[in-house]
C-alpha positions in Angstrom: 23.4 62.8 -220.5 25.3 59.8 -219.3 26.1 58.8 -222.9 27.6 62.2 -223.5 29.9 61.9 -220.5 31.1 58.5 -221.8 31.7 59.8 -225.2 33.7 62.8 -223.9 35.7 60.5 -221.6 36.5 58.1 -224.4 37.4 60.9 -226.8 39.7 62.5 -224.2 41.3 59.2 -223.4 42.0 58.6 -227.2 43.5 62.1 -227.6 45.7 61.8 -224.5 46.8 58.3 -225.5 47.7 59.5 -229.0 49.6 62.5 -227.6 51.4 60.2 -225.1 52.4 57.8 -227.9 53.7 60.5 -230.1 55.7 62.1 -227.3 57.1 58.7 -226.2 58.3 57.8 -229.7 59.7 61.3 -230.5 63.4 62.1 -230.5 65.4 65.2 -229.6 67.6 65.8 -232.7 69.9 68.6 -234.0 69.0 69.8 -237.5 70.5 72.3 -239.9 67.9 74.9 -241.2 68.2 75.1 -245.0 65.1 77.2 -245.6 61.7 78.2 -244.2 58.2 78.6 -245.8 54.6 79.2 -244.9 52.4 76.7 -246.7 48.7 76.3 -246.9 47.4 73.0 -245.4 43.9 71.9 -246.4 42.0 70.5 -243.4 38.6 68.8 -243.4 36.7 72.1 -243.5 39.2 74.9 -243.7 42.7 75.7 -244.9 45.3 76.8 -242.4 48.8 78.2 -242.6 51.5 75.7 -241.8 55.0 76.9 -240.8 57.5 74.6 -242.4 61.2 74.4 -241.5 63.2 72.8 -244.4 66.1 70.9 -242.7 68.9 68.5 -243.6 66.4 65.8 -242.6 63.7 67.1 -244.9 60.7 69.4 -244.4 59.3 69.5 -240.9 56.3 71.7 -240.0 55.9 73.2 -236.6 53.1 71.3 -234.9 50.1 73.4 -234.2 48.1 70.7 -232.3 47.2 72.5 -229.1 48.0 69.8 -226.6 51.6 68.9 -227.6 52.5 71.7 -230.0 52.5 75.4 -229.6 49.3 77.1 -228.5 50.7 80.6 -228.6 53.9 82.1 -230.0 54.0 79.9 -233.1 54.7 82.8 -235.4 57.4 84.2 -233.0 59.1 80.8 -232.9 59.1 80.5 -236.6 60.5 84.0 -237.1 63.3 83.4 -234.5 64.7 80.4 -236.5 67.4 81.6 -238.8 68.4 80.0 -242.1 71.7 78.2 -241.9 71.5 77.8 -238.2 71.7 74.5 -236.2 68.7 74.0 -233.9 67.8 71.3 -231.4 64.2 70.1 -231.8 61.9 67.4 -230.4 60.6 65.7 -233.6 57.8 63.2 -233.7 55.6 61.6 -236.3 52.1 63.1 -236.7 49.5 61.7 -237.0 50.5 58.7 -234.9 51.6 55.7 -236.9 49.4 53.4 -234.9 46.4 55.0 -236.5 47.6 54.0 -240.0 48.0 56.4 -242.9 51.0 58.4 -243.6 52.8 60.0 -240.7 55.2 62.9 -241.3 58.0 64.2 -239.1 56.9 67.4 -237.3 58.6 69.7 -234.9 56.9 69.4 -231.5 59.3 71.8 -229.6 62.4 73.9 -230.3 64.9 73.8 -227.5 
């Protein structure tokens, strides 16, 4: 039982640390929306829909991670973004670059 508590505490600390790092290295930028698409992203076990905004800075998916991204209203946010508009977003790299691998710019929030 004690081992489970330590495991959960370490996992929680890792997730919160990753979230904090991504948020602290993110930027608020203004982008021009060129197009939008819904793409299928293959996860470890399942495929999920990914809402992608194609901007003048390249494709940027709306982050679905429940701690720093949208937990509800993702579809409404996606639908409210008009092609050709200028929007202000908080963009970060996910997964965090400190974990290695290939980080991609994602939209964490639309202002």
